[in-house]
N, C-alpha and C positions, 0 to 999 in steps of 0.2 A: 791420340793421347793416350797415355797407359791405362790400361784398367785396373790397375791397382797404385797404393802408393807406399810409402816406408814410413817404417815407426821407429825411432832409436831413442833407448831406453833414458837419453839425455833429454829428449822432450819431455819427461813427465818426474825427473828427477827432483827431489825435493834440496839437494845439496848445491845446484846448478843454478844460475840467474838467465833472465831471458837473454844476455850479452852472449854468453857461454851454450846456448840452445834450446834451455826449456819452451816450450810453446804452450803451456797452461796458466794460469792465475796461480801465483805460491800458495793460494787455501785450497787448491786442488792438487797440488803439487805431492809424490808419493815418495817415501824414504827407501823403499825396495821396488824397482822397476828391472826387473829382469826381463830377458828374452822370452823365457819360459812365462813367466807369472801374465806378460802383456800378450803372448798368443791365448794363454789361458782365458783371460779377459776379455780379449776379441771374442773369440769362440762362446763364449756365453753368450753378448752381443748381439749375435749372431752373423757373425762377418766368419768368411775364408781365411785363414792366418797360417803363415808359412815362416818358423825361424830361418833364418842365415847368420848362424851364428859367427862364421868366418869373416864377417862383413865388416868394418871400422867407420867411425862416424866420423865424415870427412873435418870437423872442427875440433877432434880430440882422436887423430889416428890411431895412438898408441896406448891407450889407455878405452879402449871401445867395447864392449863387451857384445858386439853384434849388432843386429836390428831383426825388424820381422817385416815381411812382405804383406800385405791386406788388400782384398780384392775390392774393390769399390762398390758400393751401392747407388744406383741414380739418387739425387735428391740430399745426398748425406756429404756433405763436404767436411774436409779434412778436419777442418778447427771442430768443430762439432762432434767428429768422433773424436777426437784428440779429448776431449771433456767426459764425454760419456766414457771411454776406456779408464780416463782418472778417477771417475768416480764409480767406477766397476771395482777397481783395483783397490780403493779405499774401504769399498766396501766386502772385498775380499778378507780382509784385515791384514795383518801383518805376514811376511812369508817366513818359511822356513828359518831357523838360525843356523849360526855356522855348524856346520858337522864335526 
């Protein structure tokens, strides 16, 4: 069993539906889930996270902005981590605007 799991921005995005890959309830979904912000939030939660910007989300390979590899911790299932991650992203506030 791998010692890590992957988090794609689509798992947390407000624009997507469950059928398109969102893994958190719509009430927790965020509009600005980027690989960089996911890494920042995961580190704030105490996880080791590495950005993999060249990887594509299998359900949307053309429009996929990368993924994050997160090292697992005993007793923390992926669904609970994703909910905590979404809450942390919401607490961090909106990301930087367009440059």
